[in-house]
Each structure stands twice: as C-alpha cells, then as structure tokens.
SEMIDO-655322 format. One line per field, with one value per residue: residue in one letter; x, y, z of N, C-alpha, C in turn. Coordinates in Angstrom, 2 decimals, always signed. Layout:
<pts>
lumlum: (a_...)
n.c1: (X_...)
n.c2: (Y_...)
n.c3: (Z_...)
ca.c1: (X_...)
ca.c2: (Y_...)
ca.c3: (Z_...)
c.c1: (X_...)
c.c2: (Y_...)
c.c3: (Z_...)
</pts>
This chain:
<pts>
lumlum: (m_m_q_e_i_i_l_k_l_r_d_v_e_m_s_f_g_t_k_q_v_l_n_g_i_n_l_d_v_y_k_g_q_i_i_g_y_i_g_p_n_g_a_g_k_s_t_t_l_k_i_m_l_g_l_i_d_g_y_e_g_n_v_e_l_f_g_e_d_i_a_s_g_d_v_t_y_k_r_r_i_g_y_v_p_e_n_a_d_l_y_d_n_l_t_a_c_e_y_i_t_f_v_g_e_l_y_g_l_t_r_k_e_a_e_d_k_g_l_q_l_l_t_q_f_e_m_e_d_v_f_h_q_r_i_s_s_f_s_k_g_m_r_q_k_v_l_i_v_s_s_l_i_h_n_p_d_l_i_f_l_d_e_p_l_s_g_l_d_a_n_s_v_m_v_i_k_d_i_l_e_e_l_k_k_r_g_k_t_i_f_y_s_s_h_m_m_d_v_v_e_r_i_s_s_r_i_i_l_l_v_n_g_k_i_a_a_d_g_t_f_e_e_l_k_e_q_n_k_e_g_s_l_e_g_i_f_n_q_l_t_g_f_d_a_h_k_e_t_a_a_t_f_v_s_i_v_t_g_k_a_s_d_q_e)
n.c1: (+25.53_+24.79_+21.82_+19.93_+19.48_+16.60_+15.23_+16.06_+16.03_+17.25_+17.48_+15.11_+13.04_+10.07_+8.10_+5.05_+4.38_+4.27_+3.97_+5.45_+5.83_+7.23_+9.83_+12.74_+13.20_+14.60_+15.43_+15.80_+14.87_+14.54_+15.10_+12.38_+10.85_+7.75_+6.51_+4.67_+3.17_+2.20_+0.12_-1.37_-3.92_-2.55_+0.04_+2.06_+2.27_+1.20_+2.56_+5.22_+5.04_+4.42_+6.71_+8.65_+7.66_+8.18_+6.34_+6.05_+8.21_+10.74_+11.50_+13.80_+16.92_+17.82_+16.76_+16.79_+16.18_+16.56_+19.28_+19.74_+19.71_+16.72_+16.45_+18.10_+17.13_+16.82_+14.34_+13.94_+13.79_+11.15_+9.90_+10.17_+8.44_+5.30_+2.04_-0.70_-2.93_-4.63_-6.90_-8.04_-8.55_-10.17_-10.41_-13.46_-14.81_-13.39_-12.94_-12.26_-10.29_-9.17_-8.16_-6.28_-4.57_-3.62_-2.17_-0.30_+1.13_+2.33_+4.24_+5.93_+5.12_+3.93_+0.92_-0.55_+0.66_-0.02_-2.82_-3.40_-2.22_-3.55_-6.20_-5.84_-5.12_-7.35_-9.20_-8.55_-9.77_-12.34_-13.47_-13.55_-15.74_-16.44_-14.44_-14.41_-16.19_-17.34_-15.68_-17.23_-19.50_-18.78_-18.56_-17.25_-15.47_-14.83_-13.54_-11.33_-10.01_-9.27_-7.44_-5.47_-4.61_-3.58_-1.47_+0.34_+0.86_+3.18_+5.11_+6.50_+9.30_+9.21_+6.53_+4.02_+1.40_-1.53_-3.95_-5.07_-7.13_-9.57_-13.02_-13.18_-14.57_-14.86_-13.78_-12.15_-10.33_-8.92_-7.71_-6.05_-4.31_-2.97_-1.79_+0.03_+1.74_+2.77_+4.09_+6.06_+7.55_+8.69_+10.60_+9.77_+9.36_+7.32_+5.51_+3.29_+0.56_-1.89_-4.97_-6.11_-5.58_-5.56_-5.06_-2.57_-1.06_-1.08_+0.08_+2.53_+6.08_+7.56_+6.93_+6.27_+5.78_+4.54_+4.60_+3.67_+5.37_+7.70_+9.55_+8.19_+8.18_+9.67_+9.85_+9.36_+6.06_+6.04_+8.29_+7.53_+5.33_+6.50_+8.07_+6.18_+4.24_+1.65_-1.19_-2.14_-1.80_-3.34_-3.61_-0.92_-0.55_-2.37_-1.19_+1.35_+0.70_-0.60_-3.33_-6.02_-8.65_-10.71_-12.90_-14.38_-14.98_-16.55_-18.74_-19.78_-20.46_-22.51_-24.32_-25.13_-26.34_-28.48_-29.68_-29.55_-27.87_-24.80_-24.62_-22.37_-21.85)
n.c2: (-0.94_-1.50_-0.77_-2.92_-2.25_-2.54_-1.59_+0.64_+3.75_+5.84_+8.96_+8.71_+9.09_+9.65_+9.79_+10.26_+10.56_+13.95_+14.57_+14.92_+12.70_+11.61_+13.20_+12.87_+10.91_+9.98_+7.50_+5.46_+2.44_+0.61_-2.62_-4.00_-1.72_+0.11_+1.79_+4.62_+5.73_+8.54_+11.03_+13.54_+12.84_+11.92_+12.50_+10.70_+8.32_+5.70_+5.20_+5.08_+2.77_+0.82_+0.85_-0.08_-2.61_-3.74_-3.59_-1.61_-0.05_+2.06_+4.16_+6.61_+6.57_+4.65_+1.60_-0.49_-3.62_-5.58_-5.30_-5.71_-4.58_-3.86_-3.59_-5.35_-7.62_-9.99_-11.56_-12.86_-11.70_-11.08_-13.16_-12.69_-10.76_-9.34_-8.28_-6.16_-4.82_-1.65_-1.77_-4.75_-7.43_-10.22_-13.73_-14.51_-16.90_-18.81_-20.65_-19.55_-21.18_-22.27_-19.95_-18.91_-21.11_-21.21_-18.76_-19.25_-21.42_-20.13_-18.71_-20.70_-22.57_-25.85_-27.44_-28.59_-27.38_-24.67_-24.82_-25.83_-23.89_-21.63_-22.17_-22.19_-19.52_-18.06_-18.98_-17.55_-15.20_-15.94_-17.26_-19.85_-21.42_-20.64_-21.35_-23.07_-21.90_-20.00_-17.03_-15.10_-14.87_-13.43_-10.72_-7.30_-6.90_-9.56_-10.39_-8.74_-9.80_-12.28_-11.41_-10.28_-12.53_-14.08_-12.47_-12.78_-15.42_-16.76_-15.97_-13.34_-11.01_-8.32_-6.17_-4.76_-2.58_-1.28_+0.77_-1.25_-1.72_-1.36_-1.73_-3.33_-4.32_-2.75_-4.42_-6.16_-4.35_-3.65_-6.10_-6.40_-4.22_-5.02_-7.33_-6.24_-4.89_-7.07_-8.41_-6.54_-6.69_-9.14_-8.67_-8.05_-5.88_-3.16_-1.44_+0.99_+2.35_+4.81_+6.71_+6.99_+8.75_+8.62_+5.92_+5.51_+7.23_+5.91_+3.35_+3.58_+3.49_+5.28_+8.07_+9.08_+11.74_+12.50_+14.96_+16.39_+14.64_+14.65_+14.11_+15.51_+15.43_+13.49_+11.28_+10.25_+10.23_+11.88_+13.46_+14.82_+16.19_+17.90_+19.47_+20.76_+21.78_+20.82_+18.99_+16.56_+13.96_+14.44_+17.23_+17.99_+16.99_+18.60_+21.09_+20.83_+20.21_+22.41_+22.60_+24.10_+24.65_+22.98_+23.04_+25.21_+24.36_+22.11_+23.33_+24.89_+22.89_+21.48_+23.53_+23.80_+21.32_+21.44_+23.80_+25.96_+28.63_+28.42_+28.59_+29.86_+31.64)
n.c3: (+14.66_+11.29_+9.49_+7.39_+4.01_+2.23_+0.06_-2.50_-4.09_-6.62_-7.94_-9.48_-12.20_-14.11_-16.98_-18.74_-21.89_-22.43_-19.83_-16.77_-14.23_-12.04_-10.29_-9.74_-7.47_-4.45_-2.22_+0.64_+2.04_+4.97_+6.51_+8.26_+8.54_+8.50_+5.96_+5.46_+2.69_+1.23_-0.41_-2.56_-5.10_-8.21_-7.54_-7.96_-6.59_-7.19_-9.55_-8.64_-7.03_-8.99_-10.56_-8.73_-8.34_-10.72_-12.75_-14.61_-17.01_-18.49_-16.99_-15.61_-13.84_-10.90_-9.45_-6.74_-5.27_-2.47_-2.81_-5.50_-8.84_-10.38_-13.06_-14.26_-15.44_-14.13_-12.48_-10.11_-7.66_-7.27_-6.05_-3.42_-2.75_-1.75_-2.74_-2.57_-4.62_-5.31_-6.92_-7.89_-10.12_-9.45_-10.18_-10.79_-11.26_-9.99_-6.94_-3.55_-2.51_-4.89_-6.11_-4.23_-4.04_-6.67_-6.81_-4.79_-5.89_-8.05_-6.70_-5.91_-4.01_-3.13_-4.34_-2.24_+0.01_-0.41_-0.39_+2.19_+3.85_+2.97_+3.79_+6.57_+7.00_+6.02_+7.83_+10.08_+9.51_+9.80_+7.61_+6.81_+6.12_+3.58_+1.93_-0.24_-1.92_-4.79_-5.82_-6.96_-5.43_-3.25_-0.89_-1.07_+1.06_+1.76_-0.57_-0.41_+1.76_+0.74_-1.17_+0.50_+1.94_-0.22_-0.95_+1.07_+1.45_+0.65_+2.40_+2.18_+2.08_+1.59_+1.44_-0.44_-0.11_-1.30_-0.51_+1.34_+3.17_+2.08_+1.93_+4.19_+7.35_+10.64_+12.68_+11.22_+10.18_+12.49_+13.04_+10.76_+11.07_+13.38_+12.41_+10.57_+12.31_+13.71_+11.65_+11.09_+13.49_+13.07_+11.22_+8.66_+5.84_+5.05_+2.65_+2.55_+1.06_+1.21_+1.54_+3.93_+6.48_+9.32_+9.85_+8.60_+10.16_+12.63_+12.21_+10.90_+10.87_+9.65_+7.60_+4.32_+2.23_-0.87_-3.33_-6.31_-7.70_-6.22_-3.18_-0.43_+2.30_+4.90_+7.45_+10.92_+12.40_+14.66_+14.19_+11.85_+12.82_+14.65_+12.96_+11.41_+13.04_+13.40_+14.62_+13.69_+11.20_+9.00_+9.13_+8.76_+6.19_+4.72_+5.13_+3.92_+1.31_+0.56_+0.67_+1.86_+1.69_+2.31_+4.13_+3.24_+0.65_+1.24_+2.53_+0.45_-1.37_+0.02_+0.25_-2.39_-2.75_-0.90_-1.51_+0.11_+1.72_+3.57_+7.17_+7.90_+5.95)
ca.c1: (+25.12_+24.15_+20.55_+19.92_+18.63_+15.79_+14.77_+16.81_+15.72_+18.19_+17.19_+14.09_+12.14_+9.17_+7.20_+4.10_+4.27_+4.87_+3.68_+6.46_+5.11_+8.21_+10.87_+13.96_+12.92_+15.72_+14.81_+16.31_+13.93_+15.30_+14.41_+11.54_+10.11_+6.46_+6.54_+3.40_+3.46_+0.98_+0.20_-2.64_-4.09_-1.69_+1.37_+3.04_+2.38_+0.98_+3.65_+6.38_+4.80_+4.49_+8.12_+9.33_+7.15_+8.59_+5.17_+6.27_+9.59_+10.84_+11.90_+15.21_+17.42_+18.17_+15.91_+17.35_+15.47_+17.43_+20.63_+19.84_+19.08_+15.60_+16.56_+19.07_+16.44_+16.61_+13.10_+13.78_+13.46_+9.70_+9.45_+10.27_+7.54_+3.86_+1.42_-2.16_-3.21_-5.83_-8.00_-7.60_-9.57_-10.07_-11.08_-14.73_-15.27_-12.62_-13.23_-11.17_-9.26_-8.50_-7.40_-5.12_-3.66_-3.01_-1.15_+0.76_+1.97_+3.15_+5.36_+6.79_+4.58_+3.21_-0.53_-1.02_+1.13_-0.81_-4.21_-3.44_-1.90_-4.64_-7.33_-5.49_-5.14_-8.73_-9.88_-8.32_-10.77_-13.63_-13.98_-13.32_-16.95_-16.59_-13.16_-14.66_-17.22_-16.83_-15.42_-18.33_-20.53_-18.17_-18.66_-15.97_-14.58_-14.36_-12.57_-10.12_-9.32_-8.63_-6.27_-4.45_-4.06_-2.77_-0.25_+1.23_+0.93_+4.54_+5.99_+7.40_+10.11_+8.82_+5.09_+3.46_-0.04_-2.14_-5.31_-5.42_-8.28_-10.78_-14.13_-13.14_-15.31_-14.01_-13.05_-11.11_-9.31_-8.09_-6.90_-5.02_-3.31_-2.15_-0.99_+1.15_+2.67_+3.44_+5.02_+7.20_+8.35_+9.40_+11.59_+9.22_+9.32_+6.00_+5.34_+1.85_+0.03_-3.30_-5.49_-6.67_-4.49_-5.52_-4.43_-1.15_-0.45_-0.95_+0.86_+3.78_+7.30_+8.12_+5.93_+6.83_+4.74_+4.92_+3.84_+4.15_+6.46_+8.88_+9.35_+8.03_+8.43_+10.13_+10.21_+8.33_+4.95_+6.46_+9.21_+6.76_+4.47_+7.37_+8.53_+5.08_+3.39_+0.28_-1.48_-2.54_-1.20_-4.21_-3.23_+0.39_-0.79_-2.99_-0.23_+2.44_+0.17_-1.20_-4.78_-6.65_-10.00_-11.63_-14.15_-15.12_-15.47_-17.63_-19.89_-20.35_-21.06_-23.77_-25.24_-25.69_-27.23_-29.69_-30.26_-29.53_-26.54_-24.26_-24.75_-21.11_-21.71)
ca.c2: (-1.95_-0.88_-1.32_-3.49_-1.55_-3.47_-0.91_+1.87_+4.49_+6.93_+9.87_+8.06_+9.99_+8.94_+10.64_+9.66_+11.59_+15.21_+14.76_+14.43_+12.17_+11.53_+14.21_+12.66_+10.30_+9.33_+6.88_+4.21_+1.80_-0.36_-3.82_-3.87_-0.46_+0.28_+3.08_+5.19_+6.47_+9.31_+12.15_+13.78_+12.13_+12.42_+12.85_+9.73_+7.19_+4.43_+5.03_+4.60_+1.38_-0.05_+0.76_-0.95_-3.97_-4.22_-3.65_-0.67_+0.37_+3.33_+5.19_+6.95_+6.40_+3.31_+1.00_-1.74_-4.38_-6.60_-5.09_-6.03_-3.64_-4.58_-3.46_-6.33_-8.69_-11.10_-11.26_-13.76_-10.89_-10.98_-14.23_-12.19_-9.61_-9.52_-7.07_-5.99_-3.61_-0.91_-2.35_-6.04_-8.27_-11.63_-14.65_-14.78_-18.29_-19.68_-20.61_-18.95_-22.21_-22.36_-18.72_-18.84_-22.18_-20.76_-17.75_-19.92_-22.21_-19.18_-18.33_-21.84_-23.52_-26.97_-27.25_-28.93_-26.34_-23.47_-25.05_-25.96_-22.60_-20.71_-22.45_-21.73_-18.06_-17.57_-19.33_-16.44_-14.19_-16.62_-17.53_-21.25_-22.01_-20.26_-21.64_-23.75_-21.20_-19.14_-15.65_-14.27_-14.70_-12.76_-9.26_-6.62_-7.19_-10.94_-10.40_-8.09_-10.76_-13.27_-10.74_-10.14_-13.87_-14.50_-11.67_-13.13_-16.87_-17.24_-15.41_-12.39_-10.14_-6.95_-6.22_-3.51_-2.53_-0.08_+0.83_-2.64_-1.83_-1.03_-2.67_-4.13_-3.81_-2.19_-5.48_-6.65_-3.30_-3.79_-7.30_-6.15_-3.33_-5.82_-8.22_-5.45_-4.65_-8.34_-8.64_-5.64_-7.26_-10.31_-8.25_-7.77_-4.48_-2.91_-0.17_+1.12_+3.55_+4.96_+8.05_+6.97_+9.36_+8.17_+4.61_+5.71_+7.87_+4.97_+2.14_+3.80_+3.85_+6.37_+8.56_+9.80_+12.50_+12.81_+16.07_+16.72_+13.75_+14.84_+13.86_+16.78_+15.20_+12.13_+11.15_+9.68_+11.16_+12.87_+14.40_+15.67_+17.05_+18.93_+20.35_+21.49_+22.37_+20.36_+17.94_+15.31_+13.75_+15.13_+18.64_+18.10_+16.76_+19.80_+22.19_+20.62_+20.18_+23.70_+22.47_+24.62_+25.11_+21.84_+23.40_+26.09_+23.51_+21.29_+24.19_+25.25_+21.67_+21.21_+24.60_+23.46_+20.17_+21.80_+25.04_+26.96_+29.12_+27.97_+29.51_+30.59_+32.63)
ca.c3: (+13.67_+10.14_+9.08_+6.04_+3.06_+1.45_-1.16_-2.76_-5.31_-6.85_-9.06_-10.31_-12.92_-15.01_-17.75_-19.66_-22.91_-22.00_-18.40_-15.83_-13.07_-10.95_-10.53_-8.98_-6.17_-3.77_-1.06_+1.21_+2.95_+5.76_+6.97_+9.44_+8.57_+7.84_+5.29_+5.04_+1.46_+1.03_-1.33_-3.27_-6.36_-9.27_-7.03_-8.44_-5.67_-7.89_-10.51_-7.88_-6.66_-10.17_-10.96_-7.77_-8.54_-12.03_-13.62_-15.72_-17.18_-19.18_-16.03_-15.51_-12.49_-10.45_-8.43_-6.23_-4.24_-1.88_-3.31_-6.92_-9.76_-10.99_-14.52_-14.76_-16.15_-13.21_-11.75_-8.96_-6.48_-7.12_-5.15_-2.05_-2.67_-1.70_-3.28_-2.60_-5.41_-4.94_-7.69_-8.41_-10.73_-9.08_-11.11_-10.10_-11.43_-9.11_-5.51_-2.78_-2.47_-6.19_-6.38_-3.33_-4.44_-7.93_-6.49_-4.03_-6.81_-8.81_-5.84_-5.65_-3.05_-3.73_-4.26_-0.89_+0.92_-0.63_+0.03_+3.65_+4.46_+2.63_+4.66_+7.92_+7.04_+5.90_+9.07_+11.01_+9.15_+9.94_+6.26_+6.45_+5.55_+2.17_+1.28_-1.51_-2.68_-5.85_-5.42_-7.49_-4.40_-2.10_-0.72_-1.29_+2.18_+1.65_-1.67_+0.06_+2.64_-0.14_-1.74_+1.54_+2.17_-1.36_-1.01_+2.18_+1.62_+0.39_+3.42_+1.52_+2.92_+1.28_+1.15_-0.95_+0.15_-1.87_+0.06_+1.69_+4.07_+1.32_+2.04_+5.41_+8.50_+11.70_+13.36_+10.31_+10.11_+13.69_+12.87_+9.76_+11.66_+14.29_+11.56_+10.04_+13.42_+13.99_+10.53_+11.32_+14.58_+12.55_+10.24_+7.33_+5.45_+4.49_+1.94_+2.72_+0.42_+1.56_+1.81_+5.29_+7.25_+10.70_+9.88_+8.28_+11.33_+13.74_+11.97_+10.18_+11.57_+8.86_+6.66_+3.18_+1.52_-2.25_-3.91_-7.66_-8.11_-5.38_-1.75_+0.27_+3.72_+5.18_+8.85_+11.77_+12.61_+15.66_+13.53_+10.94_+13.65_+15.22_+11.89_+10.78_+14.09_+13.25_+15.58_+13.06_+9.89_+8.03_+9.16_+8.12_+4.76_+4.15_+5.16_+2.96_-0.06_+0.29_+0.56_+3.07_+1.35_+2.41_+4.82_+2.34_-0.43_+1.79_+2.77_-0.85_-1.93_+0.71_-0.11_-3.71_-2.55_-0.14_-2.01_+1.17_+2.03_+4.85_+8.29_+8.04_+4.89)
c.c1: (+24.34_+22.83_+20.63_+18.95_+17.91_+15.44_+15.52_+16.39_+16.69_+17.80_+16.16_+13.15_+11.29_+8.26_+6.26_+3.79_+4.98_+4.67_+4.77_+5.76_+6.01_+9.39_+12.07_+13.69_+14.18_+15.22_+15.55_+15.28_+14.65_+14.43_+13.62_+10.80_+8.72_+6.45_+5.13_+3.66_+2.20_+1.22_-1.14_-2.72_-3.21_-0.28_+2.45_+3.18_+2.26_+2.08_+4.90_+6.22_+4.98_+5.91_+8.84_+8.91_+7.57_+7.44_+5.26_+7.75_+9.60_+11.21_+13.39_+15.64_+17.65_+17.24_+16.51_+16.44_+16.38_+18.84_+20.82_+19.09_+17.96_+15.62_+17.50_+18.44_+16.18_+15.41_+12.89_+13.45_+11.96_+9.15_+9.44_+9.33_+6.09_+3.21_-0.10_-2.44_-4.49_-7.05_-7.50_-8.78_-9.32_-10.79_-12.36_-15.19_-14.49_-13.17_-12.06_-9.99_-8.47_-7.64_-6.14_-4.10_-2.91_-1.89_+0.01_+1.70_+2.83_+4.39_+6.22_+6.31_+3.98_+1.72_-1.05_-0.59_+0.26_-2.24_-4.32_-3.21_-3.00_-5.84_-7.05_-5.59_-6.55_-9.55_-9.71_-9.26_-12.19_-14.29_-13.78_-14.54_-17.13_-15.33_-13.35_-15.82_-16.58_-16.73_-16.54_-19.41_-20.03_-18.48_-17.29_-14.98_-14.01_-13.31_-11.24_-9.32_-8.63_-7.37_-5.13_-3.80_-3.15_-1.48_+0.78_+1.54_+2.34_+5.57_+6.99_+8.17_+9.74_+7.38_+4.62_+1.94_-0.59_-3.61_-5.80_-6.67_-9.60_-11.83_-14.17_-13.95_-14.34_-13.18_-11.90_-9.98_-8.37_-7.17_-5.75_-3.93_-2.39_-1.27_+0.23_+2.19_+3.46_+4.44_+6.26_+8.12_+9.19_+10.31_+11.08_+9.19_+8.04_+5.94_+3.84_+1.37_-1.47_-3.66_-6.11_-5.60_-4.41_-4.84_-2.93_-0.42_-0.17_+0.03_+2.26_+4.94_+7.98_+7.10_+6.62_+5.68_+5.27_+4.00_+4.47_+5.39_+7.74_+8.55_+9.34_+8.30_+8.80_+10.56_+9.14_+7.21_+5.34_+7.39_+8.46_+5.88_+5.29_+7.78_+7.41_+4.04_+1.91_+0.05_-1.85_-1.86_-2.03_-3.86_-1.89_+0.25_-1.36_-2.02_+0.82_+1.96_-0.51_-2.70_-5.43_-8.08_-11.04_-12.95_-15.02_-15.74_-16.67_-18.90_-20.58_-21.07_-22.44_-24.79_-25.90_-26.69_-28.56_-30.39_-30.30_-28.08_-26.11_-24.47_-23.51_-20.99_-22.34)
c.c2: (-1.29_-1.57_-1.83_-2.72_-2.57_-2.89_+0.41_+2.47_+5.65_+7.69_+9.29_+9.12_+9.17_+9.94_+9.78_+10.72_+12.84_+15.46_+14.11_+14.00_+12.07_+12.42_+14.01_+12.14_+9.60_+8.80_+5.61_+3.69_+0.65_-1.52_-3.53_-2.56_-0.64_+1.69_+3.50_+6.11_+7.21_+10.45_+12.35_+12.96_+12.77_+12.76_+11.90_+8.50_+5.85_+4.15_+4.51_+3.13_+0.45_-0.19_-0.22_-2.41_-4.56_-4.32_-2.67_-0.34_+1.69_+4.48_+5.48_+6.84_+4.94_+2.85_-0.34_-2.33_-5.50_-6.52_-5.37_-5.01_-4.36_-4.49_-4.49_-7.44_-9.91_-10.78_-12.16_-12.99_-10.85_-12.08_-13.75_-11.01_-10.07_-8.21_-7.15_-4.71_-2.92_-1.47_-3.64_-6.80_-9.72_-12.48_-15.16_-16.22_-19.28_-19.62_-19.92_-19.92_-22.25_-21.13_-18.67_-19.92_-21.81_-19.76_-18.38_-20.72_-21.31_-18.77_-19.51_-22.81_-24.70_-26.72_-27.52_-27.87_-25.09_-23.65_-25.11_-24.61_-21.58_-20.91_-21.96_-20.21_-17.51_-17.90_-18.22_-15.27_-14.75_-16.85_-18.98_-21.88_-21.68_-20.56_-22.28_-23.13_-20.27_-17.69_-14.72_-14.01_-13.88_-11.26_-8.64_-6.90_-8.59_-11.07_-9.81_-9.02_-11.85_-12.67_-10.65_-11.49_-14.29_-13.71_-12.07_-14.62_-17.43_-16.64_-14.41_-11.53_-8.66_-6.96_-4.84_-3.56_-1.21_-0.07_-0.57_-2.79_-1.55_-2.13_-3.48_-3.49_-3.42_-3.26_-6.01_-5.64_-3.42_-5.00_-7.05_-5.24_-4.10_-6.81_-7.47_-5.19_-5.92_-8.68_-7.77_-6.21_-8.44_-9.97_-8.00_-6.26_-4.22_-1.51_+0.03_+2.43_+3.65_+6.43_+8.12_+7.44_+8.85_+6.82_+4.73_+6.29_+6.85_+3.84_+2.39_+4.11_+5.02_+6.77_+9.37_+10.44_+12.90_+13.92_+16.42_+15.92_+13.91_+14.52_+15.18_+16.64_+13.74_+12.07_+10.42_+10.70_+12.25_+13.91_+15.35_+16.65_+18.20_+19.95_+21.26_+22.04_+22.01_+19.17_+16.60_+15.19_+14.44_+16.62_+18.88_+17.96_+18.01_+20.96_+22.04_+20.58_+21.50_+23.67_+22.92_+25.07_+24.03_+22.20_+24.29_+25.30_+22.69_+22.12_+24.57_+24.07_+21.42_+22.30_+24.34_+22.32_+20.61_+23.03_+26.14_+27.37_+28.59_+29.02_+30.39_+31.68_+33.95)
c.c3: (+12.53_+9.81_+7.65_+5.15_+2.18_+0.08_-1.31_-4.09_-5.42_-8.12_-10.02_-10.89_-13.88_-15.68_-18.56_-20.71_-22.45_-20.49_-17.55_-14.55_-11.85_-11.28_-9.61_-7.57_-5.65_-2.44_-0.66_+2.20_+3.64_+6.24_+8.24_+9.55_+7.96_+7.28_+4.92_+3.87_+1.05_+0.04_-2.01_-4.54_-7.43_-8.83_-7.51_-7.57_-6.41_-8.90_-9.81_-7.53_-7.85_-10.69_-10.04_-7.93_-9.88_-13.01_-14.78_-15.80_-17.95_-18.25_-16.16_-14.06_-12.17_-9.34_-8.03_-5.16_-3.77_-2.46_-4.78_-7.76_-10.50_-12.51_-15.11_-15.57_-15.29_-12.33_-10.53_-7.69_-6.22_-6.22_-3.69_-1.80_-2.55_-2.11_-3.20_-3.37_-4.95_-5.65_-8.33_-8.99_-10.33_-10.11_-10.45_-10.20_-10.58_-7.69_-4.81_-2.70_-3.77_-6.47_-5.52_-3.68_-5.72_-7.66_-5.73_-4.91_-7.67_-8.02_-5.41_-4.59_-3.79_-3.58_-2.85_+0.13_+0.81_-0.13_+1.54_+4.33_+4.18_+3.53_+6.08_+8.03_+6.93_+7.14_+10.11_+10.73_+9.22_+8.59_+5.84_+5.78_+4.07_+1.37_-0.09_-2.29_-3.72_-5.37_-5.91_-6.44_-3.21_-2.08_-0.98_-0.17_+2.15_+0.54_-1.21_+0.97_+1.82_-0.76_-0.72_+1.83_+1.02_-1.47_+0.04_+2.27_+1.45_+1.34_+2.83_+2.53_+2.76_+0.79_+0.74_-0.79_-0.36_-1.47_+0.48_+2.53_+3.38_+1.47_+3.32_+6.52_+9.61_+12.41_+12.51_+10.17_+11.30_+13.57_+11.89_+10.32_+12.61_+13.52_+11.02_+11.11_+13.74_+12.89_+10.69_+12.40_+14.09_+11.37_+8.85_+7.09_+4.68_+3.89_+1.78_+2.12_+0.69_+1.68_+3.21_+6.27_+8.68_+10.84_+9.62_+9.49_+12.42_+13.45_+11.43_+11.12_+10.87_+7.80_+5.57_+2.42_+0.15_-2.78_-5.26_-8.05_-7.33_-3.93_-1.02_+1.77_+3.92_+6.64_+9.63_+11.92_+13.60_+15.05_+12.61_+11.71_+14.23_+14.17_+11.37_+11.75_+13.91_+14.16_+14.99_+11.71_+8.81_+7.97_+8.50_+6.61_+4.11_+4.09_+4.05_+1.51_-0.41_+0.16_+1.86_+2.83_+1.54_+3.09_+3.93_+1.19_+0.04_+1.99_+1.46_-1.47_-1.32_+0.41_-1.45_-3.58_-1.94_-0.68_-0.99_+1.43_+3.40_+5.91_+8.45_+6.99_+5.29)
</pts>
C-alpha cells in the first residue's frame, strides 16, 4: 500500500539578495509522520517553513501540499494547515476567548463552535478560569498554550510547529508531546522545528538535518545513529555540522566571566 504524500518539495532554492539560503531542497513528507526539522541558525529552516506556508514567494522549484502546487494561486489548502510560529504577536487587548474565536472563524468555524471548542481545549491546560481574561495579563507559557489551541482548533491535517514548547513548564511539555503522538496516531502530519534535540529525538518518526541550505541527513533517529556512530541526536548534530568546539567555547566563556583559567587549561 502506497503512503500518501502530504508535502513535496522539488529543487527548491531561495536567495535574499546575493545570499543563497536554500540550495536545492528535495523532500517528500508522508501522512502520519512527525518530521523533526533541525539545523544550525541560518541553515534555512525558517525560510523553508515560510515557503511551505505560503508566507514568502520568489523561490525557485516546486512546492506541493496535498497534491496541489501552492504557486497556483489557490490558497484553500491553508484551511488544512495549523501553524505555531516561533515568535508570534498576540493581540494583547483581546481575551483568550476572543482571540481563539477570531482565529477559528478565519478557518471557517462558527463563532459558537470556536468558542465552545476553545474553552474545552484550554480547560485541558487548566486555563478555563482565564478564558475571558485579556492576553496582556498572561505569562509566556499561557500565551503559548493559546497559540497551540488556536493552531489546532480547526482540526488541521498538516501542522507546522516552530519551537512550540517555548515557555512551557515541564508538565505542559509532557502533555504537548503526548498530544503530538496522539495526533500522529490519528493520521495528522507534523512538521516540527526546534533546537531542543532531546525532544526532537523522542517524538520524531523522521529527522531531517539542514546545513547551509541543503539536507545533510534524513532518516529515523536509529538510522542516523547507525550511520554516524553517535549515541544522541545532539552528538549527531555536532558531527554533521562540524561543531566540536562547544566544551572549549564554554570553558573560555566562563573563564572570562570568573577571571580564572579553567582547570582543564
């Protein structure tokens, strides 16, 4: 039985002025996969996400979501997408109810559907008491939960998450990881970008490492571990990106802070 391709990229390139950010990305993402999308800063992760979301154009190559070329001008595919950005500006003057209802209506839900479902979802995060409070009074973790709820309220088939655990406490992180696993079981496809290697290692069914705008590794964690002889995703990441000076850098940094040389020097 053939797997359904949800997302396809072919020879995708992107430049900003004279800087080449993406250098020929080829990728097939299948239904029900959790893709851990990792790479050093400046590797092109955010640019790839924004292209797939239809937030930027001017790229070369072909991008298909649900079998449709996103350059065709038909944006109905966006109704099937959920997105948690790394840095999002919420409307602080709105209440959680108003914001979630607003997003839900954009995705085609009625006001009552969005409000009822939003309250049910926030209740799972024990935030029902602040449902009608202004977002301006919320902590970073509370804001992140509102973002996560608003990204899932319309039951999307493809979910893009860019550092979704930012600001969350340990208990909430466990809940979100279990939510992602449950979504995967129900056929949802998740594209997860993060620098938290331990989380990516645990939740991803497939890991893609981007280096200098190119895919440097693509496989399950076990496959990558076998290929690179490293015991952790962090070790694999350091090996493939050529970054092996982290301990020396840390020791030098602390030496400057304390004014004392490291014991290892």
